[in-house]
PyMOL CGO cylinders between C-alpha atoms (Angstrom):
from pymol import cmd
from pymol.cgo import CYLINDER

trace = [
    CYLINDER, 100.28, 91.41, 89.99, 100.28, 94.00, 87.17, 0.3, 1, 1, 1, 1, 1, 1,
    CYLINDER, 100.28, 94.00, 87.17, 100.56, 92.75, 83.63, 0.3, 1, 1, 1, 1, 1, 1,
    CYLINDER, 100.56, 92.75, 83.63, 102.51, 94.45, 80.90, 0.3, 1, 1, 1, 1, 1, 1,
    CYLINDER, 102.51, 94.45, 80.90, 100.84, 95.29, 77.61, 0.3, 1, 1, 1, 1, 1, 1,
    CYLINDER, 100.84, 95.29, 77.61, 102.86, 92.58, 75.95, 0.3, 1, 1, 1, 1, 1, 1,
    CYLINDER, 102.86, 92.58, 75.95, 101.58, 90.01, 78.49, 0.3, 1, 1, 1, 1, 1, 1,
    CYLINDER, 101.58, 90.01, 78.49, 98.03, 91.27, 77.89, 0.3, 1, 1, 1, 1, 1, 1,
    CYLINDER, 98.03, 91.27, 77.89, 98.47, 91.00, 74.14, 0.3, 1, 1, 1, 1, 1, 1,
    CYLINDER, 98.47, 91.00, 74.14, 99.84, 87.40, 74.47, 0.3, 1, 1, 1, 1, 1, 1,
    CYLINDER, 99.84, 87.40, 74.47, 97.01, 86.40, 76.86, 0.3, 1, 1, 1, 1, 1, 1,
    CYLINDER, 97.01, 86.40, 76.86, 94.31, 87.69, 74.47, 0.3, 1, 1, 1, 1, 1, 1,
    CYLINDER, 94.31, 87.69, 74.47, 96.12, 86.00, 71.53, 0.3, 1, 1, 1, 1, 1, 1,
    CYLINDER, 96.12, 86.00, 71.53, 96.20, 82.68, 73.38, 0.3, 1, 1, 1, 1, 1, 1,
    CYLINDER, 96.20, 82.68, 73.38, 92.53, 83.01, 74.08, 0.3, 1, 1, 1, 1, 1, 1,
    CYLINDER, 92.53, 83.01, 74.08, 91.51, 83.86, 70.47, 0.3, 1, 1, 1, 1, 1, 1,
    CYLINDER, 91.51, 83.86, 70.47, 93.89, 81.31, 68.95, 0.3, 1, 1, 1, 1, 1, 1,
    CYLINDER, 93.89, 81.31, 68.95, 91.89, 78.45, 70.39, 0.3, 1, 1, 1, 1, 1, 1,
    CYLINDER, 91.89, 78.45, 70.39, 88.99, 79.18, 68.03, 0.3, 1, 1, 1, 1, 1, 1,
    CYLINDER, 88.99, 79.18, 68.03, 88.86, 78.35, 64.36, 0.3, 1, 1, 1, 1, 1, 1,
    CYLINDER, 88.86, 78.35, 64.36, 87.21, 81.71, 63.58, 0.3, 1, 1, 1, 1, 1, 1,
    CYLINDER, 87.21, 81.71, 63.58, 90.19, 83.60, 65.00, 0.3, 1, 1, 1, 1, 1, 1,
    CYLINDER, 90.19, 83.60, 65.00, 90.13, 87.42, 64.96, 0.3, 1, 1, 1, 1, 1, 1,
    CYLINDER, 90.13, 87.42, 64.96, 87.31, 89.33, 63.35, 0.3, 1, 1, 1, 1, 1, 1,
    CYLINDER, 87.31, 89.33, 63.35, 87.99, 91.51, 60.26, 0.3, 1, 1, 1, 1, 1, 1,
    CYLINDER, 87.99, 91.51, 60.26, 89.19, 95.06, 60.94, 0.3, 1, 1, 1, 1, 1, 1,
    CYLINDER, 89.19, 95.06, 60.94, 85.75, 96.44, 59.90, 0.3, 1, 1, 1, 1, 1, 1,
    CYLINDER, 85.75, 96.44, 59.90, 83.95, 94.05, 62.25, 0.3, 1, 1, 1, 1, 1, 1,
    CYLINDER, 83.95, 94.05, 62.25, 86.28, 94.95, 65.09, 0.3, 1, 1, 1, 1, 1, 1,
    CYLINDER, 86.28, 94.95, 65.09, 85.74, 98.66, 64.50, 0.3, 1, 1, 1, 1, 1, 1,
    CYLINDER, 85.74, 98.66, 64.50, 82.02, 98.03, 64.71, 0.3, 1, 1, 1, 1, 1, 1,
    CYLINDER, 82.02, 98.03, 64.71, 82.52, 96.02, 67.93, 0.3, 1, 1, 1, 1, 1, 1,
    CYLINDER, 82.52, 96.02, 67.93, 84.65, 98.80, 69.36, 0.3, 1, 1, 1, 1, 1, 1,
    CYLINDER, 84.65, 98.80, 69.36, 82.02, 101.39, 68.49, 0.3, 1, 1, 1, 1, 1, 1,
    CYLINDER, 82.02, 101.39, 68.49, 79.41, 99.18, 70.15, 0.3, 1, 1, 1, 1, 1, 1,
    CYLINDER, 79.41, 99.18, 70.15, 81.53, 98.91, 73.32, 0.3, 1, 1, 1, 1, 1, 1,
    CYLINDER, 81.53, 98.91, 73.32, 82.13, 102.66, 73.46, 0.3, 1, 1, 1, 1, 1, 1,
    CYLINDER, 82.13, 102.66, 73.46, 78.42, 103.21, 73.19, 0.3, 1, 1, 1, 1, 1, 1,
    CYLINDER, 78.42, 103.21, 73.19, 77.94, 100.84, 76.20, 0.3, 1, 1, 1, 1, 1, 1,
    CYLINDER, 77.94, 100.84, 76.20, 80.54, 102.84, 78.15, 0.3, 1, 1, 1, 1, 1, 1,
    CYLINDER, 80.54, 102.84, 78.15, 78.76, 106.10, 77.30, 0.3, 1, 1, 1, 1, 1, 1,
    CYLINDER, 78.76, 106.10, 77.30, 75.56, 104.60, 78.58, 0.3, 1, 1, 1, 1, 1, 1,
    CYLINDER, 75.56, 104.60, 78.58, 77.20, 103.63, 81.87, 0.3, 1, 1, 1, 1, 1, 1,
    CYLINDER, 77.20, 103.63, 81.87, 78.81, 107.04, 82.31, 0.3, 1, 1, 1, 1, 1, 1,
    CYLINDER, 78.81, 107.04, 82.31, 75.50, 108.73, 81.58, 0.3, 1, 1, 1, 1, 1, 1,
    CYLINDER, 75.50, 108.73, 81.58, 73.83, 106.53, 84.19, 0.3, 1, 1, 1, 1, 1, 1,
    CYLINDER, 73.83, 106.53, 84.19, 76.54, 107.26, 86.81, 0.3, 1, 1, 1, 1, 1, 1,
    CYLINDER, 76.54, 107.26, 86.81, 77.24, 110.95, 86.11, 0.3, 1, 1, 1, 1, 1, 1,
    CYLINDER, 77.24, 110.95, 86.11, 74.47, 112.16, 83.79, 0.3, 1, 1, 1, 1, 1, 1,
    CYLINDER, 74.47, 112.16, 83.79, 70.81, 112.85, 84.02, 0.3, 1, 1, 1, 1, 1, 1,
    CYLINDER, 70.81, 112.85, 84.02, 69.61, 109.50, 82.80, 0.3, 1, 1, 1, 1, 1, 1,
    CYLINDER, 69.61, 109.50, 82.80, 69.16, 106.97, 85.64, 0.3, 1, 1, 1, 1, 1, 1,
    CYLINDER, 69.16, 106.97, 85.64, 68.95, 103.24, 84.78, 0.3, 1, 1, 1, 1, 1, 1,
    CYLINDER, 68.95, 103.24, 84.78, 65.64, 101.55, 84.46, 0.3, 1, 1, 1, 1, 1, 1,
    CYLINDER, 65.64, 101.55, 84.46, 64.96, 99.00, 87.19, 0.3, 1, 1, 1, 1, 1, 1,
    CYLINDER, 64.96, 99.00, 87.19, 64.93, 96.32, 84.50, 0.3, 1, 1, 1, 1, 1, 1,
    CYLINDER, 64.93, 96.32, 84.50, 68.41, 97.18, 83.16, 0.3, 1, 1, 1, 1, 1, 1,
    CYLINDER, 68.41, 97.18, 83.16, 71.49, 94.99, 83.85, 0.3, 1, 1, 1, 1, 1, 1,
    CYLINDER, 71.49, 94.99, 83.85, 73.90, 96.08, 86.55, 0.3, 1, 1, 1, 1, 1, 1,
    CYLINDER, 73.90, 96.08, 86.55, 76.96, 96.83, 84.46, 0.3, 1, 1, 1, 1, 1, 1,
    CYLINDER, 76.96, 96.83, 84.46, 79.89, 99.05, 85.46, 0.3, 1, 1, 1, 1, 1, 1,
    CYLINDER, 79.89, 99.05, 85.46, 82.22, 101.56, 83.92, 0.3, 1, 1, 1, 1, 1, 1,
    CYLINDER, 82.22, 101.56, 83.92, 85.08, 99.20, 84.92, 0.3, 1, 1, 1, 1, 1, 1,
    CYLINDER, 85.08, 99.20, 84.92, 83.62, 96.28, 82.93, 0.3, 1, 1, 1, 1, 1, 1,
    CYLINDER, 83.62, 96.28, 82.93, 82.91, 98.47, 79.92, 0.3, 1, 1, 1, 1, 1, 1,
    CYLINDER, 82.91, 98.47, 79.92, 86.54, 99.79, 79.97, 0.3, 1, 1, 1, 1, 1, 1,
    CYLINDER, 86.54, 99.79, 79.97, 87.68, 96.17, 80.22, 0.3, 1, 1, 1, 1, 1, 1,
    CYLINDER, 87.68, 96.17, 80.22, 85.63, 95.33, 77.11, 0.3, 1, 1, 1, 1, 1, 1,
    CYLINDER, 85.63, 95.33, 77.11, 87.17, 98.25, 75.22, 0.3, 1, 1, 1, 1, 1, 1,
    CYLINDER, 87.17, 98.25, 75.22, 90.64, 97.13, 76.27, 0.3, 1, 1, 1, 1, 1, 1,
    CYLINDER, 90.64, 97.13, 76.27, 89.92, 93.61, 75.06, 0.3, 1, 1, 1, 1, 1, 1,
    CYLINDER, 89.92, 93.61, 75.06, 88.66, 94.70, 71.65, 0.3, 1, 1, 1, 1, 1, 1,
    CYLINDER, 88.66, 94.70, 71.65, 91.56, 97.18, 71.34, 0.3, 1, 1, 1, 1, 1, 1,
    CYLINDER, 91.56, 97.18, 71.34, 94.01, 94.38, 72.07, 0.3, 1, 1, 1, 1, 1, 1,
    CYLINDER, 94.01, 94.38, 72.07, 92.26, 92.11, 69.55, 0.3, 1, 1, 1, 1, 1, 1,
    CYLINDER, 92.26, 92.11, 69.55, 92.43, 94.84, 66.96, 0.3, 1, 1, 1, 1, 1, 1,
    CYLINDER, 92.43, 94.84, 66.96, 96.06, 95.41, 67.52, 0.3, 1, 1, 1, 1, 1, 1,
    CYLINDER, 96.06, 95.41, 67.52, 96.92, 91.74, 67.57, 0.3, 1, 1, 1, 1, 1, 1,
    CYLINDER, 96.92, 91.74, 67.57, 95.09, 91.15, 64.28, 0.3, 1, 1, 1, 1, 1, 1,
    CYLINDER, 95.09, 91.15, 64.28, 97.09, 93.82, 62.59, 0.3, 1, 1, 1, 1, 1, 1,
    CYLINDER, 97.09, 93.82, 62.59, 100.41, 92.92, 64.18, 0.3, 1, 1, 1, 1, 1, 1,
    CYLINDER, 100.41, 92.92, 64.18, 100.63, 96.16, 66.21, 0.3, 1, 1, 1, 1, 1, 1,
    CYLINDER, 100.63, 96.16, 66.21, 102.64, 96.24, 69.42, 0.3, 1, 1, 1, 1, 1, 1,
    CYLINDER, 102.64, 96.24, 69.42, 100.60, 98.33, 71.77, 0.3, 1, 1, 1, 1, 1, 1,
    CYLINDER, 100.60, 98.33, 71.77, 103.59, 99.23, 74.01, 0.3, 1, 1, 1, 1, 1, 1,
    CYLINDER, 103.59, 99.23, 74.01, 105.33, 100.70, 70.98, 0.3, 1, 1, 1, 1, 1, 1,
    CYLINDER, 105.33, 100.70, 70.98, 102.13, 102.45, 69.92, 0.3, 1, 1, 1, 1, 1, 1,
    CYLINDER, 102.13, 102.45, 69.92, 101.82, 103.94, 73.34, 0.3, 1, 1, 1, 1, 1, 1,
    CYLINDER, 101.82, 103.94, 73.34, 105.46, 105.16, 73.30, 0.3, 1, 1, 1, 1, 1, 1,
    CYLINDER, 105.46, 105.16, 73.30, 104.80, 106.96, 70.01, 0.3, 1, 1, 1, 1, 1, 1,
    CYLINDER, 104.80, 106.96, 70.01, 101.66, 108.56, 71.30, 0.3, 1, 1, 1, 1, 1, 1,
    CYLINDER, 101.66, 108.56, 71.30, 103.45, 109.74, 74.50, 0.3, 1, 1, 1, 1, 1, 1,
    CYLINDER, 103.45, 109.74, 74.50, 106.26, 111.17, 72.37, 0.3, 1, 1, 1, 1, 1, 1,
    CYLINDER, 106.26, 111.17, 72.37, 103.66, 113.13, 70.34, 0.3, 1, 1, 1, 1, 1, 1,
    CYLINDER, 103.66, 113.13, 70.34, 102.01, 114.45, 73.59, 0.3, 1, 1, 1, 1, 1, 1,
    CYLINDER, 102.01, 114.45, 73.59, 105.36, 115.34, 75.16, 0.3, 1, 1, 1, 1, 1, 1,
    CYLINDER, 105.36, 115.34, 75.16, 106.51, 117.27, 72.11, 0.3, 1, 1, 1, 1, 1, 1,
    CYLINDER, 106.51, 117.27, 72.11, 103.52, 118.73, 70.17, 0.3, 1, 1, 1, 1, 1, 1,
    CYLINDER, 103.52, 118.73, 70.17, 101.43, 119.32, 73.32, 0.3, 1, 1, 1, 1, 1, 1,
    CYLINDER, 101.43, 119.32, 73.32, 104.31, 120.07, 75.73, 0.3, 1, 1, 1, 1, 1, 1,
    CYLINDER, 104.31, 120.07, 75.73, 103.00, 123.61, 76.52, 0.3, 1, 1, 1, 1, 1, 1,
    CYLINDER, 103.00, 123.61, 76.52, 99.39, 123.16, 75.72, 0.3, 1, 1, 1, 1, 1, 1,
    CYLINDER, 99.39, 123.16, 75.72, 98.15, 122.63, 79.34, 0.3, 1, 1, 1, 1, 1, 1,
    CYLINDER, 98.15, 122.63, 79.34, 98.82, 124.52, 82.52, 0.3, 1, 1, 1, 1, 1, 1,
    CYLINDER, 98.82, 124.52, 82.52, 101.33, 122.54, 84.55, 0.3, 1, 1, 1, 1, 1, 1,
    CYLINDER, 101.33, 122.54, 84.55, 100.97, 122.04, 88.30, 0.3, 1, 1, 1, 1, 1, 1,
    CYLINDER, 100.97, 122.04, 88.30, 103.51, 123.70, 90.54, 0.3, 1, 1, 1, 1, 1, 1,
    CYLINDER, 103.51, 123.70, 90.54, 106.27, 121.32, 91.38, 0.3, 1, 1, 1, 1, 1, 1,
    CYLINDER, 106.27, 121.32, 91.38, 107.31, 123.12, 94.58, 0.3, 1, 1, 1, 1, 1, 1,
]
cmd.load_cgo(trace, "trace")
């Protein structure tokens, strides 16, 4: 079953709401997001770059790191009252107008 962004945002909010600490501050979340992006970069470098993992390193995955980034993104949005579906629609509008002719389109025939 696929979840909508609204369902994901509610699920994360229900999880975070059970703790007295609640959401981190925006600056703390930005630091967490940067940390998670660094972990994703490390996994991508191990999988597609020239730097293999050490035998002592944890077996992480790109999928899990993307999941961590999604989680912190949802936390960030929730803490600021941002609807991610609406944010996505605005970004797609921008790409479909500003960047409409930027890339070479595939033949549709």
